[in-house]
C-alpha positions as CSV (number, residue, x, y, z in Angstrom):
1,M,-13.9,-14.8,13.3
2,S,-13.4,-16.0,9.7
3,T,-12.9,-19.3,8.0
4,R,-10.4,-20.5,5.4
5,I,-11.7,-21.4,2.0
6,D,-9.6,-23.1,-0.6
7,R,-9.0,-21.9,-4.1
8,R,-11.1,-24.6,-5.8
9,D,-14.2,-24.0,-3.6
10,F,-13.8,-20.2,-4.1
11,L,-13.5,-20.3,-7.8
12,K,-16.5,-22.7,-7.9
13,K,-18.6,-20.3,-6.0
14,M,-17.4,-17.4,-8.1
15,G,-18.3,-19.2,-11.2
16,V,-21.9,-19.7,-10.3
17,G,-22.3,-16.1,-9.3
18,A,-22.8,-14.1,-6.1
19,A,-26.4,-15.2,-5.7
20,A,-25.2,-18.8,-5.1
21,V,-23.0,-17.6,-2.3
22,A,-25.3,-15.2,-0.7
23,M,-23.7,-13.8,2.5
24,P,-25.2,-14.2,5.9
25,K,-27.0,-11.1,7.0
26,L,-25.3,-11.0,10.4
27,V,-21.7,-11.2,11.7
28,Y,-21.2,-13.3,14.8
29,G,-18.3,-13.8,17.2
30,M,-18.7,-10.3,18.7
31,A,-20.6,-8.9,21.6
32,A,-23.8,-9.0,19.6
33,P,-24.7,-9.8,16.0
34,I,-24.6,-6.8,13.7
35,K,-25.2,-6.2,10.0
36,R,-22.4,-6.8,7.6
37,P,-20.2,-3.7,7.7
38,N,-19.4,-1.5,4.8
39,L,-15.7,-0.8,4.0
40,L,-14.1,2.4,2.8
41,F,-10.4,1.8,2.3
42,V,-8.3,4.9,1.3
43,F,-4.7,4.9,0.5
44,A,-2.4,7.7,-0.7
45,D,0.8,7.3,-2.7
46,Q,4.2,8.1,-1.1
47,F,2.5,9.4,2.1
48,R,4.9,8.7,5.0
49,K,3.7,8.2,8.6
50,H,5.6,11.2,9.8
51,A,3.4,13.5,7.7
52,M,0.5,12.8,10.0
53,G,0.2,15.8,12.4
54,F,-0.6,13.6,15.4
55,M,2.8,11.8,15.0
56,N,4.5,15.0,16.0
57,Q,7.2,14.6,13.4
58,D,6.6,16.7,10.2
59,P,5.1,20.2,10.3
60,A,2.1,18.9,8.3
61,I,-1.4,20.3,8.7
62,T,-3.8,17.3,9.1
63,P,-6.7,18.1,11.3
64,N,-9.0,15.5,9.9
65,F,-6.4,12.7,10.1
66,D,-5.6,13.8,13.6
67,K,-9.2,13.6,14.7
68,F,-9.6,10.3,12.9
69,A,-6.7,8.9,14.8
70,Q,-8.4,9.9,18.1
71,E,-11.5,8.1,16.9
72,G,-9.8,4.9,15.7
73,L,-7.0,2.5,16.2
74,A,-3.7,4.1,15.0
75,F,-0.7,1.8,14.2
76,T,2.4,3.8,14.8
77,N,4.7,1.1,13.4
78,A,2.8,0.1,10.2
79,V,5.2,-1.1,7.5
80,S,5.4,-1.1,3.8
81,C,7.7,-4.1,3.6
82,C,8.7,-3.6,0.0
83,P,8.3,0.1,-0.4
84,I,7.3,0.7,-3.9
85,C,3.9,0.9,-5.5
86,T,3.2,-2.5,-7.2
87,P,4.5,-4.9,-4.5
88,F,2.5,-3.0,-1.8
89,R,-0.7,-3.2,-4.0
90,A,-0.3,-6.9,-4.7
91,M,0.2,-7.7,-1.0
92,L,-2.8,-5.6,-0.1
93,M,-4.9,-7.4,-2.6
94,T,-3.8,-11.0,-2.0
95,G,-2.3,-11.3,1.4
96,R,0.6,-13.1,-0.2
97,Y,4.3,-12.3,-0.4
98,P,6.1,-10.7,-3.4
99,L,8.1,-13.8,-4.3
100,T,4.9,-15.8,-4.4
101,T,2.9,-13.5,-6.6
102,G,5.9,-12.4,-8.7
103,M,5.1,-8.7,-7.9
104,T,8.7,-7.9,-6.7
105,S,9.0,-4.5,-8.6
106,N,6.8,-2.0,-10.4
107,C,4.8,-2.8,-13.5
108,M,6.7,-0.6,-15.8
109,P,7.5,0.2,-19.5
110,G,9.1,-2.6,-21.5
111,T,8.4,-5.6,-19.3
112,D,5.7,-8.2,-19.1
113,L,5.2,-7.9,-15.3
114,Q,1.7,-7.7,-14.1
115,M,-0.4,-9.5,-11.4
116,S,-2.0,-12.7,-12.6
117,A,-5.7,-12.8,-13.2
118,D,-5.7,-16.1,-11.3
119,E,-4.9,-14.5,-8.0
120,I,-7.7,-14.4,-5.4
121,C,-7.9,-10.9,-4.2
122,I,-9.9,-9.1,-1.5
123,G,-12.2,-7.7,-4.2
124,D,-13.0,-11.2,-5.3
125,V,-13.9,-12.3,-1.8
126,L,-16.1,-9.2,-1.2
127,K,-17.9,-9.6,-4.5
128,A,-18.5,-13.3,-3.9
129,N,-20.0,-12.5,-0.5
130,G,-22.5,-10.0,-1.8
131,Y,-20.7,-6.7,-1.6
132,Q,-21.2,-3.9,-4.0
133,T,-17.5,-3.3,-4.9
134,G,-15.7,-0.3,-6.4
135,Y,-12.2,0.8,-7.1
136,I,-11.2,4.5,-7.8
137,G,-7.8,6.0,-8.7
138,K,-4.3,4.4,-9.2
139,W,-4.2,0.6,-9.8
140,H,-0.6,-0.1,-10.9
141,L,-1.0,-3.9,-11.1
142,E,-1.3,-3.9,-14.9
143,I,1.2,-4.0,-17.7
144,P,1.2,-0.6,-19.4
145,T,-0.8,-0.9,-22.6
146,R,1.9,0.6,-24.7
147,N,4.1,-2.4,-23.8
148,R,1.8,-4.5,-26.0
149,S,1.0,-2.1,-28.8
150,K,2.4,1.2,-30.1
151,N,-1.1,2.4,-30.7
152,P,-3.4,0.9,-28.1
153,P,-7.1,1.7,-28.3
154,D,-7.1,3.3,-24.9
155,E,-4.6,5.9,-26.0
156,P,-2.7,6.5,-22.7
157,K,-0.9,9.7,-22.4
158,D,1.8,8.2,-20.0
159,S,4.2,5.3,-20.9
160,W,3.3,3.7,-17.5
161,D,-0.4,4.0,-18.0
162,G,-3.4,2.1,-19.5
163,W,-6.8,0.6,-19.2
164,T,-7.8,-2.5,-17.3
165,P,-10.7,-4.1,-19.1
166,P,-13.7,-5.6,-17.3
167,G,-13.1,-9.2,-16.3
168,P,-10.9,-11.2,-14.0
169,R,-8.0,-8.7,-14.1
170,R,-10.2,-6.3,-12.2
171,H,-10.4,-9.0,-9.4
172,G,-13.9,-8.5,-8.3
173,F,-14.3,-4.7,-8.5
174,D,-17.4,-4.0,-10.4
175,F,-17.5,-0.2,-10.3
176,W,-14.2,1.0,-12.0
177,Y,-12.9,4.5,-12.3
178,A,-9.2,4.0,-12.5
179,Y,-5.9,4.1,-14.3
180,N,-2.7,2.2,-14.1
181,C,0.0,4.7,-13.4
182,N,0.7,8.3,-14.3
183,G,1.7,11.6,-12.7
184,S,-1.0,13.9,-13.9
185,H,-2.4,15.4,-10.7
186,F,-4.0,18.4,-12.2
187,D,-5.2,16.8,-15.5
188,P,-5.8,13.2,-14.5
189,V,-7.1,10.5,-16.9
190,Y,-9.3,7.5,-16.1
191,W,-11.0,4.6,-17.8
192,K,-14.3,2.9,-16.9
193,D,-15.8,0.0,-18.9
194,N,-14.5,0.7,-22.4
195,P,-11.1,1.9,-23.8
196,E,-12.4,5.5,-24.2
197,R,-10.1,7.7,-22.1
198,I,-11.7,10.1,-19.7
199,D,-9.8,13.4,-19.4
200,I,-10.4,15.6,-16.4
201,E,-9.3,19.1,-15.6
202,Q,-9.3,19.0,-11.7
203,W,-7.1,18.2,-8.8
204,S,-7.1,14.4,-8.8
205,V,-7.6,14.0,-5.1
206,E,-10.7,16.3,-5.2
207,H,-12.1,14.7,-8.3
208,E,-11.7,11.1,-7.1
209,T,-13.4,12.1,-3.8
210,D,-16.3,13.5,-5.8
211,I,-16.5,10.2,-7.6
212,A,-16.3,8.2,-4.3
213,I,-19.1,10.3,-2.6
214,D,-21.3,9.7,-5.6
215,F,-20.6,6.0,-5.5
216,I,-21.6,5.9,-1.8
217,R,-24.7,8.0,-2.3
218,N,-25.9,6.0,-5.3
219,R,-25.1,2.6,-3.8
220,K,-27.6,-0.2,-3.7
221,K,-29.4,0.2,-0.4
222,D,-30.0,-3.6,0.0
223,K,-26.2,-4.5,-0.2
224,P,-23.2,-3.4,1.8
225,F,-20.5,-1.7,-0.2
226,A,-16.7,-1.9,-0.3
227,L,-14.9,0.9,-1.9
228,F,-11.1,1.1,-2.4
229,M,-9.7,4.3,-3.5
230,S,-6.0,5.2,-4.2
231,W,-4.9,8.9,-4.3
232,N,-1.7,9.6,-6.3
233,P,-0.6,12.7,-4.4
234,P,1.6,13.4,-2.6
235,H,3.6,11.2,-5.1
236,P,5.8,13.2,-7.4
237,P,5.5,15.6,-9.2
238,F,5.5,17.6,-6.0
239,I,2.7,19.9,-6.7
240,A,-0.5,21.1,-5.0
241,P,-3.4,23.5,-5.4
242,E,-2.5,27.1,-4.3
243,K,-5.2,27.0,-1.5
244,Y,-3.2,24.3,0.2
245,K,0.2,25.8,-0.4
246,A,-1.1,29.1,1.0
247,L,-1.5,27.4,4.4
248,Y,2.2,26.9,4.6
249,K,3.3,30.3,3.3
250,D,4.2,31.7,6.7
251,K,4.6,28.5,8.5
252,E,7.9,27.4,9.9
253,L,8.9,24.1,8.3
254,P,12.0,22.9,10.1
255,P,13.6,19.9,8.4
256,R,14.1,16.6,10.1
257,A,17.4,16.2,12.0
258,N,18.6,13.7,9.3
259,V,17.8,15.9,6.3
260,Q,20.7,17.1,4.2
261,S,19.3,20.4,2.8
262,S,19.6,21.0,-1.0
263,D,18.1,23.0,-3.8
264,K,15.7,20.1,-4.5
265,Y,14.6,19.9,-0.8
266,E,14.0,23.6,-0.7
267,T,11.9,23.4,-3.8
268,V,9.7,20.4,-3.1
269,Y,9.2,20.1,0.7
270,M,6.4,22.6,0.9
271,P,4.3,21.4,-2.0
272,Y,4.7,17.8,-0.6
273,Y,3.1,18.9,2.7
274,A,0.5,20.9,0.8
275,A,-0.5,17.8,-1.1
276,V,-0.7,16.0,2.2
277,T,-3.1,18.6,3.5
278,S,-5.2,18.2,0.3
279,C,-5.6,14.5,1.1
280,D,-6.5,15.4,4.7
281,D,-9.1,17.9,3.5
282,N,-10.7,15.4,1.1
283,F,-10.6,12.6,3.7
284,G,-12.7,14.9,5.8
285,R,-15.2,15.2,3.0
286,L,-15.5,11.4,2.8
287,L,-16.2,11.1,6.5
288,K,-18.7,13.9,6.4
289,A,-20.5,12.1,3.6
290,L,-20.7,9.0,5.7
291,D,-22.1,11.0,8.5
292,N,-24.7,12.7,6.4
293,L,-25.9,9.4,5.0
294,G,-26.1,7.8,8.4
295,L,-23.4,5.2,7.5
296,T,-20.7,6.0,10.0
297,D,-21.5,3.5,12.7
298,N,-21.5,0.5,10.3
299,T,-18.6,1.5,8.0
300,I,-15.1,0.3,8.6
301,V,-12.8,3.2,7.4
302,V,-9.1,2.8,6.8
303,F,-6.5,5.3,5.8
304,T,-3.0,4.1,4.9
305,A,-0.4,4.6,2.1
306,D,1.6,2.3,-0.2
307,H,5.0,3.6,1.1
308,G,6.7,6.7,2.4
309,E,9.0,9.4,1.0
310,M,12.6,10.2,2.1
311,M,12.2,13.9,1.4
312,G,15.9,14.7,1.8
313,S,16.5,12.5,4.9
314,H,19.9,10.8,4.6
315,G,20.4,12.9,1.4
316,R,17.8,10.8,-0.5
317,F,14.4,11.3,-2.1
318,A,11.8,8.7,-3.2
319,K,11.5,5.3,-1.5
320,S,12.7,1.7,-1.9
321,I,15.2,2.0,1.0
322,W,14.9,0.6,4.5
323,Y,14.8,3.9,6.4
324,D,11.6,4.7,8.3
325,E,10.8,7.6,6.1
326,S,10.5,5.1,3.3
327,I,8.9,2.0,4.9
328,G,6.9,3.8,7.6
329,I,3.3,4.4,6.6
330,P,0.1,5.5,8.4
331,F,-2.5,2.9,9.2
332,I,-5.6,4.1,11.0
333,I,-8.8,2.1,11.2
334,R,-12.1,3.2,12.6
335,W,-15.2,1.1,13.3
336,P,-17.4,2.9,15.9
337,G,-18.5,0.7,18.9
338,R,-16.4,-2.2,17.6
339,I,-12.8,-1.1,17.5
340,K,-11.7,0.8,20.6
341,P,-9.7,4.1,19.9
342,R,-6.1,3.7,20.9
343,R,-2.5,3.6,19.7
344,E,-0.7,0.3,18.8
345,D,3.0,0.0,18.3
346,M,3.3,-3.6,17.1
347,P,5.0,-4.0,13.6
348,F,1.9,-4.2,11.3
349,A,3.0,-5.1,7.7
350,V,1.0,-4.7,4.5
351,Y,0.8,-8.4,3.8
352,D,-1.3,-8.8,6.9
353,F,-3.9,-6.1,5.9
354,M,-6.0,-8.3,3.6
355,P,-6.6,-11.3,5.9
356,T,-7.1,-8.9,8.9
357,L,-9.8,-7.0,7.1
358,L,-11.5,-10.2,6.0
359,G,-11.4,-11.5,9.5
360,L,-12.8,-8.3,10.9
361,M,-15.7,-8.4,8.5
362,G,-16.4,-12.1,9.2
363,L,-15.6,-13.2,5.6
364,P,-13.8,-16.3,4.5
365,I,-10.1,-16.1,4.0
366,P,-8.8,-18.0,1.0
367,N,-6.2,-20.7,1.6
368,T,-3.9,-19.0,-0.9
369,V,-3.3,-16.2,1.8
370,E,0.1,-16.5,3.4
371,A,-0.1,-13.7,5.9
372,T,-1.9,-13.5,9.3
373,D,-5.3,-12.3,10.5
374,Y,-4.9,-9.8,13.3
375,S,-8.6,-8.9,13.6
376,R,-8.8,-10.3,17.2
377,L,-6.2,-7.7,18.2
378,M,-8.2,-4.9,16.6
379,L,-11.2,-6.0,18.5
380,G,-9.3,-5.9,21.7
381,K,-8.9,-9.6,22.2
382,K,-5.8,-11.4,23.3
383,T,-3.7,-12.7,20.5
384,K,-0.1,-13.4,19.6
385,R,1.6,-10.4,18.2
386,P,4.3,-10.4,15.5
387,S,7.8,-9.6,16.8
388,S,8.9,-8.1,13.5
389,A,7.9,-7.1,10.0
390,F,9.8,-8.3,7.0
391,I,11.4,-5.5,4.8
392,T,13.0,-5.9,1.5
393,S,14.0,-4.7,-2.0
394,Y,13.8,-7.0,-4.9
395,G,14.7,-6.8,-8.6
396,N,12.3,-6.9,-11.5
397,R,11.5,-10.4,-12.4
398,G,9.7,-9.4,-15.6
399,R,11.1,-10.1,-19.1
400,L,11.7,-7.5,-21.7
401,L,9.1,-7.4,-24.4
402,A,10.1,-7.6,-28.1
403,V,7.3,-5.2,-29.1
404,G,5.8,-2.0,-27.7
405,Q,7.7,0.9,-26.1
406,K,11.2,1.6,-24.8
407,P,12.0,-0.2,-21.5
408,S,12.4,1.9,-18.3
409,Q,15.9,2.3,-16.8
410,W,15.0,-0.2,-14.0
411,A,13.9,-2.8,-16.6
412,L,17.2,-2.5,-18.3
413,Q,19.1,-2.8,-15.1
414,A,17.3,-6.0,-14.3
415,E,18.1,-7.3,-17.8
416,E,21.8,-6.5,-17.2
417,I,21.8,-8.6,-14.0
418,R,20.3,-11.5,-15.8
419,K,22.8,-11.3,-18.7
420,K,25.6,-11.6,-16.1
421,G,24.0,-14.8,-14.8
422,I,23.2,-13.3,-11.4
423,D,20.1,-14.5,-9.6
424,W,18.0,-11.3,-9.1
425,R,16.8,-12.7,-5.8
426,T,20.3,-12.4,-4.3
427,V,20.6,-8.7,-5.0
428,G,19.3,-5.8,-2.8
429,Y,18.5,-6.0,0.9
430,R,16.5,-8.1,3.4
431,G,15.7,-7.0,6.9
432,L,13.4,-6.7,9.8
433,R,11.6,-3.8,11.5
434,T,10.8,-4.6,15.1
435,K,9.2,-2.2,17.6
436,R,12.7,-1.0,18.5
437,Y,15.2,-2.0,15.9
438,T,15.8,-2.0,12.2
439,Y,18.1,-4.7,11.0
440,V,19.3,-4.9,7.4
441,V,21.5,-7.2,5.4
442,N,22.5,-5.4,2.2
443,R,24.2,-6.8,-0.9
444,G,25.6,-4.6,-3.7
445,P,24.2,-4.5,-7.3
446,E,25.9,-7.8,-8.2
447,G,25.2,-9.6,-5.1
448,K,28.5,-8.7,-3.5
449,N,29.8,-6.5,-0.7
450,L,27.6,-7.8,2.1
451,K,27.0,-5.4,4.9
452,R,24.9,-5.7,8.1
453,L,23.3,-2.6,9.6
454,L,21.5,-2.3,13.0
455,Y,19.6,0.8,14.0
456,D,18.4,1.3,17.6
457,N,15.3,3.4,16.7
458,A,14.6,4.1,20.4
459,K,17.9,5.7,21.1
460,N,18.3,7.2,17.6
461,P,15.0,7.7,15.9
462,Y,16.7,9.5,13.0
463,Q,18.7,6.3,12.2
464,L,22.0,8.3,11.8
465,N,24.5,6.0,13.5
466,P,23.9,2.3,12.8
467,V,26.1,-0.5,14.1
468,E,27.8,-2.0,11.1
469,A,29.2,-5.5,10.7
470,T,30.1,-8.1,8.2
471,N,29.2,-11.1,10.4
472,A,26.1,-11.2,12.5
473,D,27.9,-12.8,15.5
474,E,29.9,-9.5,15.9
475,N,26.8,-8.2,17.9
476,P,24.4,-10.1,20.1
477,I,21.3,-8.2,18.9
478,M,22.3,-8.7,15.3
479,A,22.9,-12.5,15.9
480,K,19.4,-12.8,17.4
481,L,17.7,-10.8,14.6
482,D,19.7,-12.6,11.9
483,K,18.2,-15.9,13.0
484,E,14.7,-14.4,12.9
485,L,15.4,-13.0,9.4
486,Q,16.5,-16.4,8.2
487,Q,13.2,-17.8,9.4
488,W,11.4,-15.2,7.3
489,L,13.5,-16.1,4.3
490,D,12.7,-19.8,4.8
491,K,9.0,-19.0,5.1
492,M,9.1,-17.1,1.8
493,N,11.3,-19.5,-0.1
494,D,13.7,-16.6,-0.6
495,P,17.2,-17.7,-1.6
496,F,18.8,-14.5,-0.5
497,P,22.0,-15.5,1.2
498,L,22.8,-14.0,4.7
499,R,26.4,-15.1,4.5
């Protein structure tokens, strides 16, 4: 469907402007030529796949997502392979692996870690091919502005936050209504094309949906549009508008079988689901807007998330770990008349999202992309399927800054590892998620105490009783998956030792 384009040719085309690389008006390679499709890509933060009603896992109220899953292609084994915000977003934008881009951890207070302006991102490709591009919501690929200055002109309220100025660091997104990272769900802040902070008193999901609908209504009618929007809820703080919490007031909310109940769990599980339902409600508003504007049939719509939320499973909260509640994300894509509604259980990892979307839209895939285009599979054509998705946890490769604000605890931990002379790439875990198994090789905080874990998710979907071993040859399935994991490490130039 698509062709590969090398970096030099791409940047040359970008340099002479979109007019010089005017896109063809038709997409071929399908049953019949059609107009170039629009793209609406929506992803929420810390929204696990279990929180979709149609998955029959969590007691979440999601009628719009459930209907959308019936109308589209729903991947039941979509994987956030490095389940924290920044690595997911970098892979989504570039189709490249974390060790390649350097985005192995979050952009955070006190370090110089941010995505390079030289990366070729999906927004760059869309803009170069004549799309009207937009980005709304959480970006989290930028260094917090207080890392550079104690009194930056954008005046962020949060130590993680800040403005991304117009130019190459926006990677092709022309309409910009975004922020880097903060937890202000009821009083969010945004920046546009100057450092003047925009303060809002409205539930962020609702407000960003208002902005998105205005963007679509006011689009240039002679150009296709591509809009990416990132909702922060249901990411902590676990809060939600009262109208959504009221839906759960008298609803039985049984915990998952692997949840260890606690005071924290009893406090946060209901507002988490209420925030999920707020996303569902506003997603329905987006789909209705497309219907009202006559854009449904020629708009590719995606809903996914950057990672999951443990929510008390295995006694844990947050993400970063290899359990399905952390790495398992929704991924539903709809393109009426082109993508047949169905379920798909192959492991579909975030690094493959970008080339797959470009392939689906008939756009060139930069040669910098390391991942795989699965657009043929989405269109119902025969293609080789991946046997596994790579999963991992890395350290922070960023360096502490001499100026700016106090470093986060994670930045200080990374610095301690460096001071001890430990290669940060040898710490953490590496593993695979197949359709049936989760296989993990875990090393302790100093790269010691190696342990192998094998979960049979078909027999034990709550991942309670893994097979444990020190050596892979102690179990035939481990031995097979260990070889496959080493192939992934070789592919990524990852020095993590499996022995």
